[in-house]
N, C-alpha and C positions, 0 to 999 in steps of 0.2 A: 195567531191567525192561522198558520200550519206548521209543519215540522221545521221548517228552515227559515222562516221570517216572522219576526216580532215587530209590530210597528204600531204607532199611535197617528192620530189625526184622520178624521174621517175622509178628507179628500185623497191624502195618500193611500188610504187603504182602498177607495173606490178606484183610483187609478191602478194600483198594483192588481186588484182582482179583474180589472178590464183588460190589462196587458196579458195577465195569466190566462183569461179565458176568451181570448181574442175580441173582446168588446171595446177596443179603444179605437182611434182614428187610424185610418189607412192611408192617409195621405196628409199633407200640410193644411189643406182647406179644412178638412175634417178636424183635424187637431185644433185649429184655431176656432172653429165653431163650437167645439166642445168647451175650450176654455172660457169662451165669451158666454155662453149660456150658462155655464156652472157659476160664474160670478154673479150673473143676473139673479139666479136662483138662490144663490147664498145671500145676497142683500136681502132678498124677500125673507128667507128664513130667519135671518138675523132681526128684522124688523117684527115678524111675528113673536120671536122671543121677547123682543123688548115690550111689545103689547101684553104678552102673558105675565111677564114678571116685572112690573114697574117697581121703582126703587121702594124700599120699606119706610115710607114718610107718612105723614099724618093723612095727606090727601091722596094716597096711593090709588083709591078707586076712581077718583077724579081724573087722574093722569092716564090711567087705563082706559077710561071712558073716551077722553079726548084724543088719545093716539090711535085707538080702535076706529073711532069715527073718521080721523084724518086719513088713516089706511084704506078704509072702506071705500072713501071717495077717490082715492088714487088707483084702487084696484082695476077698474075697468081700463084705465090706460095702461097699466103694467101688463094686463093680460093681452091687449092689443098689440103691445111691442113683442111679446113672446108668440103671439099668433102669427105676425109679419114675419119674425124670425125662422118660424117653421115654415111658413108658406105652404106651398104644395108638397114638400118633403114628407115622407113617412115617419121620419125618425129626426131628431135634433141635428145630428151631424150630417144628414143627408139621406142616403139610401139604405143604409144599414144601421142596425141596432147597436148601441153602445152603452157603456155604463152611465153616462149621464142622462139617458133616457129613463132609468130607474129613480135617479135623484129628482129629475123633472116631474115625474108621475108623483112622487111625495109630495113635493111642494104644490103642485096644482091641485091633488086631491085634498091636501090640508086646507087649501083655500076653498075648495067646493064644499067641505065640511063645515068650515068655520065661518063662512060667510054665505051669502044667499047664491045657490048654485046657478041662479040666472045670469051671473057675471061670467061663468065658464060657458054657459049655453048660448051666449051671444056669439060665440066662435066656434062655427062648426068643424074647423080643422083642429082645434084643441079638443072638442068632444070626441072626433074621431080618433085622435092621438091617445087619449086616455083609454077608450075602447080597445085600440090596438094593443096597448100594454096589458090590458085586463084579459084579452084573448090570446097572450102568448102561451105556447105550450109550457106547462108547468105552472104559469101564474094561474091560468084559468082553472086547473085542477086543484091547485091550493086554495083559492079563494073560495071554492065551492065545497071544500072538505070540512070536517069536524075540527080539524087542525087549525083552522083559520079562526082567530080570535080578535074581534075589533080591539084596538089598542087606543089607548089616551094618545091625544096628539102631543100635549103637553103635559107635565108632571101634575100630581094631585095639588101643588101649592099654586098652581097657575092661577090667574083670574079668569082664563077662559081656555078651552081646549083640554080641560083635565078630566071632563066628564062625558063629552059628546062621544056618540057611536057613530058607526058607519051610516052615512046617508047614501041612499041609491041614487044613481044618475037619473034625472028627470028624462 
């Protein structure tokens, strides 16, 4: 990670980088908002992984199709919950950018790419939130540069998300 710290576990790494770069919560309310939304987003990420990588059984495709359909049916309610949590705040913790905003962007953007973008577009505050991340100094330049390469969302063995490319926001 750097010259003095060696660590594993994505959340621990995110939290370490957040503290190191002053992108963590500044008070108890921001800290618990970060914890709450992180866990919501981690649950969504876990479910996306289950959809993409069903067990290697004979009816694997059927399991995938069924779980993907069920998830798509719950997606509007999950996004409504995240939209309500964000409210009129610019960032998930409140008034300033934190490490959890980058994680939230990743999960929300994955959903925008893997499912119909109309689901995200139903929530103007989420659309504005994604744009705020994309307009951040450094992020905007990177996304517009030749160095930016759309990546697979899931690995090549996934039943979905292994070949999609970046879909522009409507």
